[in-house]
Backbone as a ProteinNet text record, in pm:
[ID]
protein_1_A
[PRIMARY]
XXXXXXXXXXXXXXXXXXXXXXXXXXXXXXXXXXXXXXXXXXXXXXXXXXXXXXXXXXXXXXXXXXXXXXXXXXXXXXXXXXXXXXXXXXXXXXXXXXXXXXXXXXXXXXXXXXXXXXXXXXXXXXXXXXXXXXXXXXXXXXXXXXXXXXXXXXXXXXXXXXXXXXXXXXXXXXXXXXXXXXXXXXXXXXXXXXXXXXXXXXXXXXXXXXXXXXXXXXXXXXXXXXXXXXXXXXXXXXXXXXXXXXXXXXXXXXXXXXXXXXXXXXXXXXXXXX
[TERTIARY]
9681	9548.9	9444.7	9370.4	9270.8	9141.5	9100.6	8986.2	8875	8752.7	8632.9	8564.1	8530.2	8459.8	8316.9	8219.8	8078.5	8004.9	7931.1	7854.8	7706.1	7626.6	7484	7472.6	7356.9	7336.9	7261.1	7129.7	7046.6	7086.4	7114.4	7152.4	7297.1	7370.5	7510.6	7602.4	7594.9	7674.6	7601.2	7468.1	7389.4	7358.5	7343.6	7299.9	7147.4	7093	6948.6	6884.9	6964.9	6915.7	6911.7	6940.6	6942.7	7044.6	7159.5	7268.9	7401.7	7503.2	7639	7696.7	7753.5	7805.1	7922	7948.9	8062.3	8193.1	8205.1	8325.2	8344.8	8238.4	8248.7	8277.8	8213.4	8239.4	8386.6	8442	8581.5	8675.5	8656.4	8747.1	8732.7	8608.9	8588.4	8629.5	8596.7	8637.9	8789.8	8858.8	9004.8	9058.5	8996.9	9039.4	9007.2	8889.2	8853.3	8951.1	8987	9082.9	9219.2	9250.1	9377.4	9371.9	9251.4	9239.4	9154.6	9087.9	9003.2	8886.3	8860.2	8744.6	8627.7	8537.6	8432	8298.4	8194.3	8059.6	7959.2	7830.8	7729.1	7624.1	7556.3	7447.6	7328.4	7218.7	7105.2	6972	6868.6	6733	6678	6746.3	6697.5	6703.8	6625.2	6630.3	6752.6	6778.6	6892.4	6878.5	6761	6741.7	6753.7	6690.9	6695.1	6836	6906.4	7042.8	7135.7	7121.1	7205.8	7183	7057	7023.5	7079.5	7070.3	7114.7	7266.9	7336.9	7483.1	7545.2	7471.2	7520.4	7657.7	7750	7885.6	7982.1	7931.8	8018.5	8073.2	8204.7	8269.9	8277.5	8162.4	8156.6	8197.8	8290.5	8333.2	8315.9	8244	8211.5	8060	8010.9	7865.8	7810.1	7687.2	7618.9	7516.3	7492.8	7393.2	7266.1	7156.3	7030	6919.3	6809.6	6694.5	6735.4	6823.5	6869.6	6929.7	6986.5	7050	6974.9	6857.1	6779.4	6840.2	6921.2	6981	7124	7215.3	7352.3	7373.2	7400.9	7400.3	7522.9	7583.6	7700.4	7655.4	7662.8	7618.4	7710.2	7833.9	7929.9	7906.8	7886.5	7867.8	7720.8	7631.5	7486.4	7459.8	7538.5	7526.9	7463.9	7366.2	7308.3	7387.4	7449.8	7528.8	7443.2	7341.2	7256.4	7118.3	7016	6876.1	6810	6749.7	6686.5	6536.8	6454.6	6310.3	6228.9	6104.2	6010.6	5962.4	5942.7	5870.4	5722.4	5651.2	5512.9	5425.9	5433.9	5350.4	5383.8	5512.8	5555.2	5499.3	5507.6	5465.2	5316.1	5236.3	5093	5063.4	5142.1	5123.3	5153.1	5264.7	5300.7	5190.4	5144.4	5041.2	4912.3	4877.3	4753.8	4759.9	4877.2	4892.2	4880	4945.7	4937.1	4793.5	4726.3	4587.1	4496.3	4520.1	4439.2	4441.8	4553.8	4567.3	4550.3	4494.7	4465.1	4587.2	4696.4	4820.3	4833.9	4856.3	4871.9	5019.7	5090.4	5234.9	5274.9	5398.2	5466	5530.3	5511.1	5564.1	5674	5795.3	5909.6	5936.7	5944.6	5967.5	5992.3	5962	5983.7	5905.2	5852.1	5790.7	5900.6	6015.5	6138.5	6247.1	6348.2	6450.1	6532.7	6524	6601.9	6517.1	6392.1	6304.9	6228.2	6280.1	6224	6096.5	6005	5886.8	5849.1	5777.3	5728.4	5577.6	5504.5	5359.4	5286.8	5166.5	5083.5	4937.8	4849.4	4706.1	4664.7	4601.8	4572.5	4442.8	4440.4	4322.9	4365.9	4313.4	4340.2	4489.6	4568.8	4712	4735.6	4829.5	4863.2	4921.7	4917.7	4972.4	5121.2	5192.6	5335.6	5363.1	5280	5298.5	5264	5160.8	5128.6	5244.4	5304.9	5418.7	5535.9	5558.1	5664.5	5643.8	5520.5	5490.1	5502.1	5457.7	5466.8	5612.8	5696.4	5838.7	5907	5847	5907.7	5825.5	5748	5669.3	5762.7	5724	5807.9	5896.1	5903.1	5979.6	5909	5974.5	5913.5	5885.2	5941	5915.2	5778.8	5723.2	5597.3	5482.2	5397.6	5287.9	5168	5053.4	4930.4	4862.2	4857.3	4799	4646.7	4584	4437.1	4377.4	4461	4412	4525.6	4491.7	4594.2	4683.1	4624.2	4701.4	4807.1	4768.2	4865	4970.9	4929	5019.9	5134.3	5103.1	5202.7	5254.8	5225	5268.7	5421.1	5474.1	5616.5	5702.2	5826.5	5920.4	5892.6	5888.6	5874.8	5989.5	6060.1	6173	6169.7	6066.5	6070.5	5933.6	5884.9	5764.1	5805	5755.3	5778.8	5643.7	5626.5	5503.1	5538.3	5462.3	5486	5355.7	5360.3	5237.4	5256.8	5147.1	5154.2	5208.3	5274.2	5340.8	5246	5132.4	5043.1	4996	4962.6	4912.9	5021.8	5138.8	5246.8	5299.6	5299	5352.6	5270.7	5139.8	5055.1	5095.2	5119.2	5162.6	5303.7	5389.8	5527.9	5529.2	5439.8	5435.3	5391.6	5333.6	5300.9	5416.1	5460.7	5557.3	5697.4	5734.5	5872.1	5906.2	5804	5828.9	5839.3	5816.8	5821.5	5966.7	6016.4	6157.8	6192.3	6091.3	6117.8	6149.8	6122.5	6136.6	6217.2	6261.7	6320.4	6234.3	6202.4	6104.5	6165.5	6189.5	6253.5	6151.1	6139.8	6041.6	6115.9	6103.9	6177.8	6115.2	6154.1	6104.3	6180.6	6109.1	6170.5	6268.6	6384.4	6494	6455.9	6379.2	6356.3	6214	6127	5987.6	5944.3	5818.8	5765.4	5700.6	5684.9	5625.4	5715.4	5654.7	5730.6	5732.3	5835.1	5850.1	5852.7	5788.5	5795.8	5849.8	5968.1	6035	6048.9	6001.1	5992.3	6062.6	6153	6233.2	6245.2	6284.8	6316.2	6429.2	6432.3	6530.5	6674.1	6703.2	6840.3	6878.8	6780.6	6806.7	6839.7	6961.1	7006.2	7134.2	7160.2	7287.3	7402.9	7384.4	7490	7527	7427	7454.4	7515.9	7468.7	7521.7	7667.7	7698.6	7837	7926.3	7877.6	7955.4	7980.7	7881.3	7895.9	8005.6	8001.2	8101	8240.4	8246.4	8376.2	8440.8	8361.3	8412.8	8439	8349.3	8359.3	8488.2	8525.6	8646.8	8765.8	8749.5	8857.5	8919.4	8834.7	8883.1	8914.5	9017.3	9057.1	8978.7	8924.4	8866.2	8755.9	8649.9	8541.6	8516.9	8508.2	8476.9	8347	8251.4	8123	8083.8	7983.3	7934	7781.3	7716.1	7570	7511.3	7376.8	7310.7	7186.9	7127.9	7000	6978	6852.3	6822.1	6856.7	6841.4	6869.6	7019.7	7102.4	7247.1	7297.1	7209.4	7250.4	7312.8	7246.9	7301.1	7431.9	7448.5	7575	7686.9	7656.5	7755.3	7802.5	7712.3	7744.8	7849.5	7863.9	7955.2	8079.8	8092.8	8208.7	8315.6	8439.8	8551.2	8557	8526.5	8514.2	8384.2	8314.2	8187.2	8179.2	8143.5	8141.1	8002.9	7953.2	7823.7	7848.2	7770.1	7779.3	7722.2	7758.1	7717.1	7565.9	7493.2	7347.2	7278.8	7355	7299.8	7219.9	7137.8	7066.6	7167.9	7134.2	7228.1	7264.4	7165.5	7194.9	7288.7	7284.8	7377.3	7518	7526.7	7657.1	7722.4	7638.8	7691.9	7751.8	7704.9	7757.5	7882.7	7906.9	8009.1	8150.6	8245.8	8386.9	8417.8	8351.3	8370.3	8260.3	8253.6	8154.7	8228.7	8181.6	8246.3	8156.3	8190	8115.6	7975.8	7898.5	7761.4	7759.1	7647.3	7631.8	7634.3	7580.4	7577.7	7716.1	7810.5	7945.6	8048.2	8001.7	8090.9	8170	8102.2	8169.5	8237.9	8170	8227.6	8348.8	8334.7	8444.7	8567.3	8545.3	8657.6	8727.4	8649.4	8711.7	8795.4	8739.4	8812.5	8939	8928.7	9043	9161	9130.9	9237.7	9275.1	9191.8	9215.9	9226	9165.8	9162.9	9293.4	9331.9	9452.4	9417.4	9413.8	9378.3	9475.4
-16139.9	-16102.4	-16200.9	-16264.1	-16363.7	-16293.6	-16312.9	-16239.8	-16334.7	-16298.5	-16370.9	-16289.6	-16355.3	-16290.9	-16343.6	-16251.6	-16288.9	-16214.9	-16287.6	-16223.8	-16253.7	-16157.7	-16181.6	-16268.4	-16329.4	-16410.3	-16333.6	-16320.8	-16261.6	-16117	-16091	-15956.2	-15922.8	-16017.5	-15991.8	-16098.7	-16221.1	-16330.3	-16401.2	-16411.9	-16484.3	-16396.8	-16460.8	-16391.6	-16385.2	-16326.7	-16320.3	-16456.4	-16557.3	-16694.6	-16763.4	-16688.6	-16739.3	-16851.8	-16834.5	-16930.3	-16856.3	-16928.4	-16875.2	-16912	-16815.3	-16841.9	-16940.1	-17002.8	-17095.7	-17022.8	-16900.9	-16821.1	-16801.2	-16757.3	-16732.3	-16859.6	-16969.4	-17096.8	-17135.5	-17125.1	-17164.3	-17079.2	-16947.5	-16857.6	-16870.6	-16873.2	-16877.8	-17013.4	-17121.8	-17254.2	-17266.7	-17207.4	-17210.2	-17136.9	-17023.4	-16946.6	-17021	-17084.1	-17161.8	-17276.9	-17345	-17455.8	-17407.7	-17281.2	-17224.2	-17171.8	-17177.4	-17138	-17016.7	-16961.1	-16844	-16878.8	-16796.4	-16813.2	-16739.6	-16814.5	-16755.7	-16821.5	-16738.9	-16792.3	-16690	-16719.2	-16624.4	-16601.7	-16486.7	-16448.5	-16412.3	-16484.2	-16470.4	-16478.7	-16428.5	-16445.7	-16582.9	-16655	-16785.6	-16890.4	-16996.3	-17112.9	-17196.4	-17298.8	-17387.1	-17455.7	-17508.7	-17581.6	-17489.8	-17372.9	-17279.2	-17226	-17195.3	-17144.5	-17250.7	-17373.2	-17482.2	-17506.8	-17501.3	-17524.3	-17412.4	-17289.3	-17176.4	-17165.6	-17227.1	-17220.8	-17356.3	-17438.3	-17571.8	-17562.9	-17641.9	-17640.5	-17558.4	-17475.4	-17394.5	-17481.5	-17486.7	-17575	-17508.7	-17469	-17398.9	-17492.5	-17447.5	-17530	-17459	-17346.5	-17274.1	-17271.7	-17250.8	-17238.9	-17121	-17135.6	-17030	-16961.7	-16834	-16754.8	-16754	-16803.2	-16818.9	-16738.3	-16718.2	-16643.8	-16510.1	-16438.1	-16306.8	-16312.8	-16426.4	-16438.3	-16524.5	-16573.6	-16656.8	-16793.4	-16840.5	-16973.6	-16968.5	-17029.9	-17049.2	-17199.3	-17246.1	-17389.4	-17430.9	-17543.7	-17597.3	-17710.3	-17687.6	-17787.9	-17909.6	-17892.2	-18002.6	-18101.1	-18047.9	-18133.5	-18153.3	-18079.3	-18081.3	-18039.2	-17944.3	-17894.9	-17756.2	-17735	-17603.7	-17534.6	-17421.8	-17349.5	-17255	-17194.9	-17101.6	-17094.8	-17090.4	-17085.1	-16977.3	-16876.1	-16768.2	-16769.8	-16791.4	-16809.2	-16702.5	-16685.9	-16595.2	-16655.6	-16569.8	-16613.8	-16630.5	-16710	-16745.9	-16622.4	-16526	-16405.9	-16326.2	-16319.8	-16239.9	-16293.7	-16426.1	-16481.2	-16459.9	-16468	-16445.4	-16298	-16209.6	-16066.2	-16034.5	-16083.8	-16059.9	-16112.4	-16232.6	-16292.1	-16209.9	-16157.2	-16078.7	-15950.5	-15888.6	-15766.7	-15801.2	-15907.2	-15948.4	-15982.8	-16054.6	-16095.1	-15973.2	-15871	-15749.4	-15685.1	-15698.8	-15637.8	-15739.9	-15855	-15955.2	-16021.2	-16025.7	-16083.5	-16226.6	-16318.9	-16459.6	-16497	-16515	-16535.2	-16681.7	-16700.8	-16828.1	-16822.4	-16926.1	-16929.8	-17036.2	-16991.8	-17082.2	-17118.7	-17247.8	-17292.1	-17441.3	-17498.9	-17642.2	-17689.3	-17810.4	-17871.7	-17918.3	-17957	-17980.4	-17899.6	-17859.5	-17772	-17839.3	-17969.6	-18037.3	-18076.4	-18029.8	-18065.1	-17941.7	-17875	-17748.9	-17772.3	-17674.3	-17678.5	-17535.8	-17526.1	-17397.9	-17411.6	-17346.1	-17363.3	-17243.6	-17268.9	-17162.8	-17206.4	-17107.6	-17133.5	-17128.4	-17232.3	-17244.2	-17173.3	-17042.9	-16965.4	-16821.5	-16766.3	-16627.2	-16594.3	-16686.1	-16659.9	-16555.3	-16464.3	-16364.5	-16433.9	-16363.5	-16421	-16451.5	-16360	-16380.4	-16501.4	-16521.3	-16636.2	-16766.7	-16762.2	-16880.8	-16917.8	-16817.2	-16842	-16900.8	-16849.2	-16899.5	-17048	-17087.5	-17226.4	-17317.4	-17268.7	-17348.4	-17376.7	-17276.2	-17292.9	-17390.3	-17411.3	-17500.6	-17627.8	-17662.5	-17786.6	-17904.4	-17989.8	-18103.7	-18080	-17955.1	-17923.7	-17988.1	-18080.3	-18156.4	-18072.6	-17952.4	-17865.9	-17799.3	-17785.4	-17714.2	-17791.3	-17718.1	-17783.5	-17690.4	-17734	-17655.6	-17677.7	-17575.1	-17586.1	-17582.8	-17653.1	-17660	-17553.7	-17494.1	-17394.1	-17299.5	-17187.3	-17091.9	-17152.4	-17235.8	-17301.4	-17393.5	-17467.3	-17553.2	-17469.6	-17358.6	-17271.6	-17223.1	-17188.2	-17128.6	-17226.6	-17353.1	-17452.2	-17465.5	-17492.3	-17519.2	-17394.2	-17412.6	-17301.9	-17224.7	-17092.1	-17006.3	-16906.4	-16895.9	-16802.4	-16703.9	-16711.4	-16623.5	-16622.6	-16502.4	-16485.5	-16424.3	-16481.5	-16423.5	-16391.8	-16266.5	-16222.9	-16170.5	-16210.8	-16168.7	-16113.4	-15991.5	-15934.1	-15793.7	-15723.5	-15586.3	-15489.5	-15387.9	-15293	-15230.5	-15180.2	-15104.2	-15188.2	-15313.1	-15400.8	-15430.8	-15469.4	-15504.5	-15382.4	-15268.5	-15147.1	-15104.7	-15129.5	-15093.3	-15173	-15302.8	-15384.7	-15345.3	-15317.5	-15276.6	-15150.6	-15056.9	-14931.3	-14950.4	-15064.9	-15099.1	-15177.1	-15280.8	-15373.8	-15315.7	-15222.3	-15171.7	-15096.9	-15055	-14982.5	-15073.6	-15202.6	-15296.1	-15336.3	-15305.3	-15328.5	-15476.4	-15564.2	-15707.6	-15778	-15711.8	-15778.3	-15691.5	-15754.3	-15680.9	-15707.7	-15602.9	-15610.5	-15546.3	-15627.3	-15579.5	-15577.9	-15462	-15443.1	-15399.6	-15477.4	-15443.4	-15512.3	-15466	-15527.8	-15656.1	-15758.3	-15887.5	-15870.3	-15935.6	-15913.7	-15946.2	-16054.1	-16101.7	-16078.1	-16015.5	-15993.8	-15852.9	-15818.4	-15687.8	-15688.2	-15806	-15814.9	-15751.6	-15722.4	-15677.5	-15788.4	-15788.3	-15886.1	-15814.3	-15875.4	-15831.1	-15949	-15933.7	-16041.7	-16002.7	-16089.9	-16056	-16162.8	-16118.6	-16209.8	-16154.3	-16238.4	-16185.5	-16084.5	-15987.7	-15880.1	-15931.3	-16041	-16091.9	-16160.8	-16190.5	-16265.4	-16169	-16118.3	-16026.6	-16078.8	-16034.5	-16069.5	-16014.9	-15897.1	-15835.8	-15924.8	-15972.1	-16057.9	-16190.6	-16244.3	-16371.9	-16357.6	-16249.7	-16225.3	-16205.9	-16131.6	-16110	-16242.2	-16330.3	-16462.9	-16542.1	-16545	-16620.7	-16559.9	-16429.7	-16362.4	-16411	-16417.8	-16466.6	-16616.4	-16691.3	-16837.8	-16882.2	-16811.1	-16847	-16758.1	-16673.5	-16586.8	-16505.2	-16439.3	-16358.5	-16216.2	-16158.1	-16021.2	-15919.4	-15963.2	-15870.6	-15941.6	-15865	-15920.1	-15826.7	-15885.4	-15811.5	-15868	-15780.8	-15830.9	-15763.8	-15824.7	-15777.5	-15782	-15680.1	-15679.4	-15587.2	-15580.8	-15499.7	-15424.6	-15461.8	-15398.4	-15392	-15363.7	-15328.6	-15437	-15564.8	-15667.2	-15692.7	-15613	-15617.9	-15499.2	-15404.5	-15280.4	-15301.5	-15382	-15401.9	-15480	-15569.1	-15641	-15542.8	-15445.1	-15343.2	-15269.7	-15250.8	-15174	-15240.8	-15373.7	-15443.8	-15499	-15477.3	-15529.7	-15422.7	-15466.3	-15373	-15310.6	-15390.3	-15339.8	-15394.6	-15312	-15354.3	-15299	-15388.1	-15352	-15375.3	-15274.4	-15283.8	-15314.6	-15407.4	-15433.6	-15313.9	-15301.2	-15185.6	-15173.4	-15284.9	-15282.5	-15262.1	-15230.8	-15212	-15082.1	-15074	-14950.1	-14838.2	-14718.7	-14606.6	-14572.9	-14580.1	-14545.1	-14646.7	-14774.4	-14872.9	-14847.7	-14805.7	-14769.1	-14658.2	-14566.4	-14456	-14505.2	-14619.9	-14677.3	-14761.4	-14795.3	-14894.4	-14836.9	-14926.8	-14891.2	-14863	-14936.7	-14918.4	-14986.9	-14960.9	-15021.4	-15110.1	-15234.8	-15331	-15358.5	-15456.6	-15484.7	-15537.6	-15545.4	-15595.3	-15743.7	-15787	-15929.3	-16012.8	-15958.4	-16031.3	-16042.3	-15965.2	-15964.8	-16017.8	-16099.1	-16166.6	-16068.4	-15961.9	-15858.6	-15909.8	-15995.9	-16047	-16134.5	-16227.8	-16319.7	-16244.3	-16144.6	-16069.1	-15987.5	-15930.1	-15855.1	-15949.7	-16064.5	-16161.9	-16209.5	-16233.2	-16284.4	-16187.6	-16057.8	-15958.9	-15898.8	-15919.7	-15853.2	-15944.4	-16063.7	-16150.6	-16225.5	-16244	-16319.6	-16433	-16559.4	-16672.5	-16683.5
7635.9	7687.8	7634.8	7724.9	7687.5	7646.9	7521.5	7466.7	7424.6	7462.9	7420.7	7312.3	7200.6	7090.1	7085	7084.3	7087.2	6975.9	6894.1	6787.2	6797.9	6759.7	6736.2	6610.5	6589.8	6469.1	6360.3	6375	6269.5	6240.6	6114.8	6075	6102.8	6162.2	6196.9	6139.9	6192	6136.7	6024.2	6037.2	5938.2	5816.8	5702.7	5581.8	5580	5474.2	5458.5	5439.9	5411	5401.3	5537.4	5643.1	5780.5	5797.2	5732.9	5740.9	5755.1	5800.1	5797.2	5660.6	5591.9	5458	5463.1	5350.5	5340.7	5372.7	5322.6	5348.7	5499.1	5567.9	5711.6	5789	5751	5818.5	5808.4	5689.3	5669.1	5752.9	5749.7	5822.2	5972.8	6021.1	6166.2	6222.3	6153.6	6200.9	6207.6	6112.6	6113.1	6236.8	6269.4	6386.4	6516.4	6522.7	6641.6	6661.9	6553.9	6561.6	6611.6	6582.9	6626.3	6769.9	6831.5	6971	6999.5	6897.6	6918.8	7010.9	7111.8	7200.6	7137.3	7075.4	6993.8	7024.1	7038	7054.9	7003.7	7020.6	6976.1	7084.2	7071.6	7161.8	7074.8	7091	7000.8	7074	7009.2	7062	7027.1	6937.9	6892.9	7004	6983.9	7071.7	7037.1	7117	7091.3	6956	6927	6802.4	6682	6688.7	6578.1	6555.3	6663.9	6651.1	6593.7	6641.5	6593.7	6444.2	6402.9	6262.7	6174	6220.6	6137.9	6131.8	6226.5	6226.7	6192.3	6120.5	6084.6	6017.7	6067.6	6014.1	6095.5	6185.6	6271.3	6383.4	6396.6	6494.7	6631.8	6682.3	6810.5	6923.2	7008.1	7121.4	7254.7	7253.9	7376.5	7393.9	7515.2	7535.2	7455.9	7409.4	7333.9	7423.7	7396.5	7468.8	7384.7	7441.3	7369.1	7436.4	7364.2	7417.7	7477.8	7409.9	7457.4	7597.3	7634.8	7765.8	7864.5	7826.6	7917.6	7941.5	7847.1	7855.5	7803.9	7876.2	7828.8	7819.3	7697.4	7670.8	7592	7631.9	7564.1	7471.4	7340.1	7242.8	7239	7278.8	7274.9	7389.2	7510.4	7627.7	7663.2	7594	7623.5	7767.7	7814.6	7952.1	7952.9	8041.7	8063.7	8173.6	8139.9	8239.9	8323.3	8258.8	8333.5	8270.4	8355.5	8314.7	8400.3	8341.4	8417.3	8389.2	8491.5	8470.9	8544.4	8499.1	8564.9	8697.1	8796.5	8915.3	8877.2	8954.7	8922.5	8899.8	8987.4	8977.3	8851.3	8818.6	8703.3	8573.1	8555.3	8426.4	8404.1	8510.4	8495.6	8469	8527.3	8502	8355	8304.8	8163.8	8071.9	8099	8014.1	8019.8	8136.7	8149.3	8066	8060.2	7978.9	7830.8	7788.2	7648.2	7610.7	7698.7	7673.9	7660.9	7741.1	7736.8	7598.3	7530.2	7397.7	7284.6	7317.2	7216.2	7154.8	7230.4	7180.4	7231	7139.2	7173.9	7159.3	7270.7	7262.4	7247.6	7204.7	7223.3	7360.4	7439.4	7576	7582.7	7602.1	7607.7	7752.9	7779.5	7915.9	7920.5	8034.9	8052.7	8173.9	8165	8283	8377.5	8317.2	8392.6	8323.4	8396.4	8338.8	8230.1	8217.4	8114.1	7993.5	7989.2	7876.6	7832.6	7732.4	7685.3	7604.2	7612	7527.7	7487	7376.4	7326.1	7312.8	7401.9	7408.9	7347.7	7296.9	7239.6	7245.2	7246.6	7240.8	7094.2	7045.3	6902.3	6866.6	6886.7	6848	6819.6	6711.6	6674	6668.4	6614.4	6602	6493.6	6518.4	6417.9	6295.2	6181.6	6058.7	6077	6142.4	6165.2	6251	6353.5	6440.8	6368	6284.3	6204.3	6112.1	6050.2	5961.9	6041.1	6160	6247.4	6276.1	6307.7	6340.9	6218	6102.6	5979.7	5945.5	5960.7	5928.6	6023.2	6139.6	6238.9	6258.2	6157.2	6162.8	6187.1	6279.8	6313.7	6434.9	6480.4	6601.4	6720.9	6785.7	6893.8	7017.8	7024.9	7140.4	7132.2	7010.9	6992.8	7055.3	7126	7198.2	7205.4	7151.8	7155.8	7290.3	7373.3	7506.8	7499.3	7591.9	7596.6	7687.8	7774.5	7868.2	7903.5	7962.6	8005.1	8114.4	8199	8304.9	8243.1	8138	8068.8	7997.3	7939	7864.9	7953.6	8077.1	8166.7	8272	8256.3	8356	8357.9	8476.7	8491.1	8483.5	8438.7	8426.2	8297.4	8307.3	8189.7	8191.8	8078.8	8077.6	7962.4	7875.4	7758.1	7691.3	7658.9	7578.1	7443.9	7334.9	7202.8	7140.1	7099.5	7034.1	6895.3	6795.4	6656.9	6601.3	6547.9	6495	6443	6419.2	6367.3	6472.6	6426	6514.9	6617.3	6571	6659	6777	6753.1	6858.9	6961.7	6914.1	7006.2	7080.6	7013.6	7075.6	7196.9	7192	7306.6	7430.6	7413.2	7527.1	7571.6	7475.7	7507.3	7592.5	7563.5	7638.4	7783.8	7813.9	7952.9	8016.8	7950.4	8009	8023.3	7937.6	7939.8	8068.3	8143.6	8268	8390.4	8372.8	8485.8	8511.8	8629.4	8661.2	8676.9	8682.7	8700.1	8569.8	8457.4	8328.4	8231.9	8124.2	8013.2	7891.1	7817.9	7710.2	7584.9	7482.9	7360.4	7247.1	7183.3	7076.8	6950.8	6843.4	6722.1	6601.5	6484.1	6361.3	6334.8	6288.2	6258	6142.7	6153.2	6058.3	5914.8	5893.3	5757.8	5706.4	5789.1	5750	5790.5	5760.8	5798.8	5936.6	5995.3	6128.5	6234	6349.1	6464.9	6569.3	6650.2	6757.7	6891.5	6989	7127.5	7206.5	7265.5	7337.1	7484.3	7572	7714.2	7796.6	7882.8	7964.6	8106	8202.6	8335.3	8326.1	8416.5	8411.9	8403.2	8469.7	8470.7	8340.5	8255.8	8131.8	8018.7	8017.7	7914	7850.8	7730.8	7668.2	7751.4	7807.9	7889.2	8008	8080.5	8196.2	8154.4	8041.9	7994.1	7950.1	7879.9	7837.7	7959.5	8057.4	8180.7	8252.1	8252.7	8313.5	8241.8	8108.3	8033.2	8048.4	8055.7	8076.2	8204.8	8311.1	8439.3	8435.2	8373.7	8368.8	8300.9	8194	8120.5	8155.2	8258.2	8306.9	8193.6	8115.7	8003.9	8049.9	7991.7	8023.7	7942.1	7829.5	7732.9	7655.2	7621.1	7538.8	7421.2	7303.1	7180.7	7125.2	7090.3	7040.2	6909.1	6843.6	6714.4	6716.6	6659.4	6660.5	6556.2	6555.2	6453.1	6499.9	6616	6649.6	6800.5	6840.9	6979.8	7081.2	7044.3	7144.1	7161.2	7093.6	7114.3	7196.9	7224.2	7287.7	7425.8	7510.7	7645.4	7640.9	7542.6	7526	7492	7407.2	7373.8	7499.6	7596	7716	7804.2	7796	7887.3	7817.9	7688.1	7615.5	7598.9	7593.7	7581.1	7442.1	7341.9	7205.6	7146.9	7071.5	7012.1	6870.6	6778.3	6637.3	6577.8	6510.6	6442.2	6294.9	6240.4	6096.7	6020.7	5894.4	5814.5	5805.5	5810.8	5801.4	5936.2	6040.1	6175	6185.1	6290.3	6320.7	6343.5	6296.6	6305.4	6449.3	6540.7	6679.5	6744.2	6699	6752.1	6697.8	6572.8	6516.7	6600	6651.5	6731.7	6863.7	6913.3	7037.7	7014.4	6889	6856.9	6859.1	6882.9	6868.9	6722.7	6634.3	6491.6	6413.6	6283.9	6195.1	6095.6	6080.9	5991.8	5871.5	5790.4	5668.7	5693	5586.4	5592.3	5629.4	5689.2	5720.1	5593.7	5483.9	5357.3	5293.4	5346.3	5290.5	5390.2	5486.8	5582.3	5667.5	5710.7	5788.5	5913.5	5989.5	6114.3	6085	5993.3	5961.6	5910.4	5826.3	5771	5879.5	5970.9	6081.2	6167.3	6200.6	6282.4	6211.7	6082.9	6007	6011.6	6010.6	6004.1	6140.2	6241.8	6369.7	6491.4	6485.1	6603	6617.6	6741.8	6772.3	6866.5	6816.5	6904.4	7020.8
[MASK]
++++++++++++++++++++++++++++++++++++++++++++++++++++++++++++++++++++++++++++++++++++++++++++++++++++++++++++++++++++++++++++++++++++++++++++++++++++++++++++++++++++++++++++++++++++++++++++++++++++++++++++++++++++++++++++++++++++++++++++++++++++++++++++++++++++++++++++++++++

């Protein structure tokens, strides 16, 4: 039986240092070399995901931006890109603006040249910290106008800030059937994140695409929080790490070790068959 294994990154495969441990790298790379079909599904961008998984010998396309992009780091090939229609992106931005939320807008003027745009005024503390940590990232671009901010293809909005502010916008956007809106606490900080994508840009759809693309009979996944929930719905087996949200554990086939204790790698080492 041909099986695809897919893991979330933050809070699942990654440690609190936002890295894959040496132990996990050694075990997973050994399994990949033996033929294991393994990849990850994350809210991170290509650059951020690649940096956090340095040393991982990934040879399958990765799922990025919660399903908005499927990208092969080995061949530098984009398998799938899901973007907002023109009307949708302006509607999302208008709701965020109404509540004083200044988002990061992920998109591209051309589909092969990604950029992360923002308006450099009244940025939340969390968003400022995000930008400082990514100083030197060539994708970052301070827009001069709202038209520049939303120009070209847009496939993802990321908002970082206090719970009360983001929750007000979430309570409006979550009912729009054209989009998917994920609201959760940031894994490593006290801030909350509001992540907004086109309805088709989900981990579930991306996993289903890869399952068909590689003609797999079975998919096993690993996760810890709300942006893994829809992925759990389409996988044959789904495992929550010990530090996962309790309600996600209730959806899981089983509960494995903590992310800090190499839960995913240890499960794969004892249960996966390349």
